[in-house]
C-alpha positions in Angstrom: -10.7 -8.2 -17.8 -11.7 -4.8 -16.4 -15.1 -4.5 -15.7 -17.2 -1.1 -16.1 -19.2 0.5 -13.3 -22.8 1.1 -14.1 -23.8 4.5 -12.9 -27.1 4.5 -14.3 -29.7 3.4 -11.4 -32.8 1.7 -12.0 -35.9 3.3 -10.3 -36.6 0.8 -7.6 -32.9 1.8 -6.6 -33.3 5.3 -6.9 -36.5 5.2 -5.0 -35.6 3.1 -2.3 -32.0 5.3 -2.0 -33.6 8.5 -1.8 -35.9 7.7 0.9 -34.0 5.9 3.2 -30.5 7.2 2.8 -29.5 10.5 5.4 -28.6 12.7 2.8 -26.1 14.6 5.4 -24.3 11.2 6.3 -20.5 11.6 5.6 -20.1 8.9 3.4 -22.5 10.7 1.2 -20.7 13.9 1.0 -17.7 11.8 0.6 -18.9 10.2 -2.8 -20.4 13.7 -3.7 -17.0 15.4 -3.3 -14.1 12.7 -4.2 -13.4 11.4 -7.9 -13.7 8.0 -7.8 -12.8 7.7 -11.6 -9.1 8.4 -10.9 -9.2 4.9 -9.4 -9.9 3.2 -12.8 -7.6 5.6 -15.0 -4.5 4.3 -12.4 -5.1 0.7 -12.3 -6.5 -0.1 -15.7 -3.0 -1.3 -16.8 -3.0 -3.8 -14.3 -6.1 -5.6 -16.1 -6.2 -7.4 -19.4 -8.2 -5.4 -21.9 -9.6 -8.8 -23.7 -9.0 -11.7 -22.0 -10.5 -13.3 -18.8 -14.3 -12.6 -17.3 -14.8 -8.9 -16.5 -14.0 -7.8 -12.9 -15.8 -6.1 -10.3 -15.0 -2.3 -11.1 -11.9 -1.3 -9.0 -14.0 1.7 -7.8 -16.3 -0.4 -6.2 -13.5 -2.6 -4.3 -11.7 0.4 -3.6 -14.6 1.6 -1.6 -15.2 -1.5 0.1 -11.6 -1.2 1.4 -12.7 2.1 2.2 -15.3 1.0 4.3 -12.9 -1.3 6.0 -10.8 1.5 7.7 -14.1 3.7 8.1 -15.7 1.1 10.4 -12.8 -0.7 11.4 -14.2 -4.3 9.6 -12.1 -7.0 8.1 -12.3 -8.4 4.6 -15.4 -11.0 5.7 -17.5 -8.3 7.8 -17.4 -5.5 5.1 -19.1 -8.3 2.6 -21.5 -9.4 5.1 -22.4 -5.7 5.9 -22.9 -4.8 2.2 -25.8 -7.8 2.1 -27.8 -5.6 4.1 -26.2 -2.1 5.0 -28.4 0.0 2.2 -25.8 2.9 3.0 -22.6 0.9 2.4 -24.4 -0.4 -1.1 -25.1 3.2 -2.0 -21.5 4.3 -1.3 -20.1 1.1 -3.2 -22.6 2.0 -6.5 -24.1 -1.8 -5.6 -27.7 -1.9 -6.3 -30.2 -3.7 -4.3 -30.2 -6.8 -6.6 -26.6 -6.7 -7.6 -24.3 -9.3 -6.6 -21.5 -8.4 -3.7 -17.7 -9.3 -3.9 -16.4 -11.9 -1.4 -13.7 -11.3 0.7 -11.4 -13.3 -1.6 -11.9 -10.5 -4.3 -10.7 -8.2 -2.1 -7.4 -10.0 -1.2 -6.7 -10.4 -4.9 -7.3 -7.0 -5.6 -5.2 -5.6 -2.7 -2.3 -8.2 -4.0 -2.8 -7.2 -7.5 -2.3 -3.2 -6.7 0.1 -3.5 -4.4 1.8 -0.8 -1.9 3.1 1.4 -4.8 -0.4 1.7 -6.5 -1.9 2.4 -3.3 1.0 5.0 -2.6 -0.1 6.5 -6.1 -4.1 6.5 -5.4 -3.0 8.3 -2.0 -1.0 11.0 -3.9 -4.3 11.3 -6.4 -6.6 11.9 -3.4 -4.1 14.7 -1.9 -4.1 16.3 -5.1 -7.9 16.5 -5.6 -7.8 18.2 -1.9 -5.3 21.0 -3.2 -7.4 21.3 -6.6 -10.3 22.1 -4.0 -8.2 24.9 -2.3 -8.4 22.6 0.8 -4.8 22.6 1.3 -2.6 25.9 2.7 0.8 24.1 2.4 2.8 26.7 4.5 3.9 24.2 6.7 4.8 20.6 6.9 4.2 19.1 10.2 6.3 15.8 10.4 6.4 13.1 12.9 6.4 9.4 13.4 4.6 6.6 15.3 4.7 3.0 16.2 2.4 0.4 14.6 2.5 -2.7 16.7 2.9 -6.0 14.3 0.2 -8.5 14.3 2.5 -11.1 15.8 3.1 -12.9 19.2 6.2 -11.6 20.8 8.8 -14.3 21.5 11.8 -14.8 22.9 14.9 -16.2 20.8 14.9 -19.4 22.5 11.4 -19.8 21.5 11.9 -18.7 17.8 14.9 -20.9 17.6 12.8 -23.7 18.2 9.6 -22.8 16.5 11.7 -22.2 13.4 12.8 -25.7 13.4 9.3 -27.1 13.9 8.0 -24.6 10.9 10.7 -25.8 8.2 10.3 -29.3 9.3 6.3 -29.1 8.7 6.6 -27.4 5.7 8.6 -29.8 4.2 6.6 -32.7 4.9 4.0 -31.2 2.8 6.0 -31.6 -0.3 8.4 -34.3 0.7 7.4 -36.7 3.6 10.0 -38.9 3.0 12.7 -36.4 3.6 10.5 -34.6 6.5 10.4 -37.8 8.2 14.3 -38.6 8.4 14.7 -35.0 9.7 11.8 -35.0 12.2 13.9 -35.2 15.4 14.9 -31.5 14.4 11.5 -30.5 15.1 11.9 -31.3 18.8 13.1 -28.7 21.3 16.3 -30.1 23.3 15.9 -30.9 27.0 16.2 -27.9 29.2 17.8 -30.3 32.3 20.8 -31.2 30.2 22.1 -27.4 30.5 23.9 -25.9 33.3 22.5 -22.4 32.1 20.1 -20.7 29.5 22.8 -19.3 27.6 24.1 -22.9 26.7 20.9 -24.3 26.1 20.5 -21.3 23.5 23.9 -22.1 21.9 22.8 -25.5 21.6 19.5 -24.9 19.9 20.8 -22.6 17.5 23.9 -25.1 16.7 21.2 -27.6 16.0 19.1 -25.0 13.8 22.2 -24.5 11.7 22.7 -28.2 11.4 18.8 -28.3 9.9 19.5 -25.2 7.6 22.4 -26.8 6.1 20.5 -30.2 5.6 17.5 -28.5 3.5 19.8 -26.3 1.8 18.7 -26.2 -1.7 14.9 -27.1 -1.1 12.8 -24.3 -3.0 9.6 -25.1 -1.3 11.0 -24.2 2.1 13.5 -21.5 0.7 11.7 -18.6 2.2 11.0 -20.2 6.0 14.7 -21.2 5.6 15.8 -17.6 5.0 13.9 -16.1 7.9 15.2 -18.8 10.2 18.6 -18.1 9.1 18.2 -14.3 10.1 17.1 -15.6 13.4 20.2 -17.7 13.7 22.6 -14.8 12.8 20.9 -12.3 15.1 20.1 -9.9 11.8 17.3 -8.1 13.8 14.5 -10.9 12.6 12.1 -11.2 15.8 9.2 -12.9 14.3 8.7 -16.0 11.9 4.9 -14.7 11.4 6.1 -11.4 10.4 9.9 -11.1 9.5 9.8 -7.8 8.4 8.8 -6.3 11.6 11.7 -5.1 13.9 12.3 -3.9 17.8 12.2 -0.4 18.4 11.5 2.5 20.6 8.5 4.8 20.7 9.8 6.3 24.1 12.6 5.3 26.2 12.3 2.2 28.0 9.3 1.3 26.0 10.2 -1.2 23.3 8.1 -2.4 20.5 7.8 -5.0 17.8 6.5 -3.4 14.9 6.7 -0.6 12.4 7.0 3.1 12.4 4.7 5.3 10.5 6.4 8.5 9.2 3.7 11.1 8.2 3.5 14.8 7.0 0.5 16.8 7.2 -0.2 20.7 6.4 -1.5 23.2 9.1 -5.3 22.0 8.1 -4.6 18.5 9.5 -4.3 17.0 5.6 -2.1 14.5 5.4 0.6 15.0 2.5 3.2 12.7 2.8 3.5 8.6 4.6 6.1 6.3 4.7 6.4 2.9 6.6 9.4 1.3 7.7 10.7 -1.3 10.3 10.7 -0.4 13.8 14.1 0.4 14.1 14.6 3.1 11.7 15.0 6.6 13.4 12.2 9.5 12.0 15.2 12.0 11.4 16.5 9.3 8.9 13.2 9.7 6.8 12.7 13.3 7.2 14.7 14.4 4.0 13.3 11.7 1.8 9.7 12.6 2.8 10.0 16.4 2.2 12.1 15.8 -0.9 8.8 13.8 -2.4 6.8 16.8 -1.4 8.7 19.1 -3.2 8.8 16.8 -6.2 4.7 17.0 -6.1 4.8 20.5 -5.9 3.7 21.0 -2.2 7.1 22.5 -0.9 6.5 24.1 2.4 8.1 27.2 3.5 8.4 25.9 7.2 8.4 22.4 8.7 7.6 21.7 12.5 9.0 18.5 14.1 9.7 17.1 17.7 13.2 16.7 19.4 13.6 13.5 17.1 14.4 15.6 14.1 16.9 17.8 15.6 19.7 17.0 13.7 22.6 19.3 11.8 22.4 17.8 8.7 18.7 18.2 8.5 18.7 21.5 9.7 21.4 22.4 6.8 19.3 20.6 4.1 16.2 22.1 4.8 17.6 25.9 5.5 19.5 25.0 1.4 15.9 24.4 0.2 14.3 27.2 1.4 12.5 25.8 4.6 12.7 27.1 7.9 12.9 24.2 10.6 11.2 24.6 13.5 12.6 21.8 15.8 13.2 22.2 19.5 16.8 21.1 20.3 17.6 18.0 22.1 19.6 19.3 24.8 18.2 21.2 27.9 16.9 24.8 27.6 20.0 27.4 28.1 22.1 24.5 29.7 24.9 26.6 27.8 23.9 29.5 29.8 23.3 27.6 32.9 27.0 26.4 33.1 28.0 30.1 32.9 29.0 30.0 29.1 27.8 32.0 26.2 28.0 31.2 22.5 28.5 34.2 19.7 27.1 33.4 16.8 28.5 36.6 14.9 32.4 35.2 15.9 31.6 31.6 16.4 33.7 31.5 19.6 32.5 30.6 23.5 33.3 32.8 26.5 33.2 31.4 30.1 31.6 33.8 32.7 35.3 34.9 33.5 35.6 36.2 30.0 38.2 33.8 28.6 37.5 32.5 25.1 37.7 29.1 23.8 41.2 28.7 21.9 39.9 26.0 19.3 37.3 23.5 18.7 37.2 20.2 17.1 34.0 18.4 15.2 31.9 16.2 17.3 30.9 13.0 16.0 27.2 13.7 16.8 27.7 17.1 14.7 28.4 20.4 16.2 31.6 21.5 17.5 33.4 20.7 20.8 35.1 24.0 22.1 38.0 23.8 24.5 39.7 26.4 26.8 43.6 26.7 27.5 44.9 24.5 30.2 46.5 27.7 32.1 43.3 29.9 31.9 41.5 26.8 33.9 44.1 26.1 36.4 44.5 29.3 37.6 40.3 30.1 37.4 38.9 30.5 40.6 35.7 28.5 39.6 37.9 25.4 38.9 36.7 23.4 41.9 33.1 23.9 40.5 33.4 23.7 36.8 36.0 21.0 36.2 35.7 17.5 37.2 38.9 15.8 39.0 40.3 14.0 35.6 40.0 17.4 33.7 42.7 20.0 33.3 41.0 22.0 30.7 37.1 22.8 30.2 35.5 21.4 26.9 32.0 22.9 26.0 29.3 21.0 23.4 27.9 23.8 20.9 25.8 23.1 18.0 26.3 26.3 16.0 23.5 25.5 13.6 20.8 25.5 16.5 21.9 29.2 17.2 22.0 30.3 13.5 18.7 28.9 12.4 16.8 29.5 15.4 13.6 30.8 14.2 11.2 33.0 16.1 7.7 31.7 16.8 9.1 28.0 18.1 6.1 28.4 20.7 3.8 28.6 17.9 5.0 25.9 15.8 5.1 23.6 18.5 1.3 24.3 18.8 0.6 23.5 15.2 2.3 20.6 15.3 -0.1 18.9 17.7 -2.0 18.7 14.6 -0.6 16.0 13.4 -0.8 14.0 17.1 -4.7 14.5 17.1 -4.7 12.8 13.4 -2.4 9.9 15.0 -5.1 9.5 17.8 -7.9 9.6 15.4 -6.2 6.7 13.2 -5.4 4.5 16.0 -8.7 5.2 18.1 -11.1 5.0 15.4 -9.6 3.1 12.4 -7.7 0.5 14.2 -4.0 2.1 13.2 -2.7 0.9 16.8 -1.8 -2.6 15.7 -1.4 -3.9 12.0 -4.1 -5.7 10.3 -1.6 -7.8 7.8 2.2 -9.1 8.3 4.8 -7.9 6.0 6.0 -4.2 5.2 4.0 -4.1 2.0 0.6 -4.9 3.3 1.1 -2.9 6.4 1.7 0.0 4.0 -1.3 -0.6 2.4 -3.1 -0.4 5.4 -1.5 2.8 6.3 -1.9 4.4 3.2 -6.1 3.8 3.3 -6.2 4.7 6.7 -4.7 8.2 6.0 -6.8 8.2 2.4 -9.8 7.9 5.1 -9.1 10.9 7.1 -8.1 12.8 4.5 -11.7 12.0 2.8 -13.1 12.8 6.0 -11.8 16.0 6.1 -12.6 16.9 2.6 -16.2 16.1 3.5 -16.1 18.4 6.4 -14.8 21.5 4.5 -16.7 21.2 0.9 -20.1 22.3 1.4 -22.4 21.0 -1.6 -25.9 19.9 -2.1 -26.8 16.2 -1.2 -26.6 14.3 -4.2 -29.4 11.5 -3.2 -32.3 11.6 -5.4 
């Protein structure tokens, strides 16, 4: 049953809050500026209107989760803080004599809402920022950043062995007799009996498949078995504790196990769109969906700035067709075509070499763009043949992406300066609000963490930019 919040403070609370709380504190300003009543309206359908004991007000529980991100606290720590922290009590509308929710209540509240409801709450906060005129909305700055999983990194051999142990131990909780029969599978094979690591791994995988066949149909360990089977079949699962995490690359040669946070913000630094994916998914693959979501919410930008990860022919065309000018630097080396002695005419769509010879045709390239080729006769009689062609080439081929020339906007340097806005957001989220590493395990829970982090950042910016008189009385 949904509990209601008592907004009327007694005389003692009014007196102590007015005397001891700093009126210019950001939390006080956030409480004044943000309309937290939208949280109750958004989640009331998740509660029974008649049955059960009254719950803690959802606004209070949401504010407690906000404080966790604000001060980088755990569920237990924020409950402890509320026992004696007067400012936190005032922010959460908990009177001095009122009981404080325990950490289990926060766990249940997070589970009840789920990632979809937190995404809705994120949108409602962004809408409040727009209603106050804090969004400019001309630019959409897009980028992705890594979020390391809350899990130990282990090699495949360790995972295969640990998976068997986990299945047997979980089976022992529900069927001790059957677990006793299969306990030999929990033991690793002796390393010394195998000539190489490859042979040992193959034997451990074969033993793991035997165990999976023997526990087939056991519902109590079904989830662990499915995760373990994915490891044995090399489907990308790299952790038993967090099977949603994947190996990815933020920079070349720097792998990580975890997730990627794909984000958009406007030029003021207010986050407008968020999507969390496993770490192996590329940034460019999420861009169209994120921009489409902005358009559906009435936040269509006229310009989009991104780094080289978003240099994609299909994305450039999609954005242009929607009336959004992409400002994305090319992956290829600057002026590479010109350095090679070739020029591309975007009016005629042709390529010429330094000796004035025109390419005789082109073919589509698998990565987008076109591969222009020249006449063998012209190339063989060219005085630059020795420096232009390799020993195996009979004609010159030049890779060109026409859309880069056709959609090359002016002001790319200014766009790259604006793009740094999102990098500052990521730095703030990781350094001050714990987003460098996942708090939880699983894509859904990690998504909630990311959404709450950006809700916190947006509220901080709202408090900085809206000038109101202190409300503590």
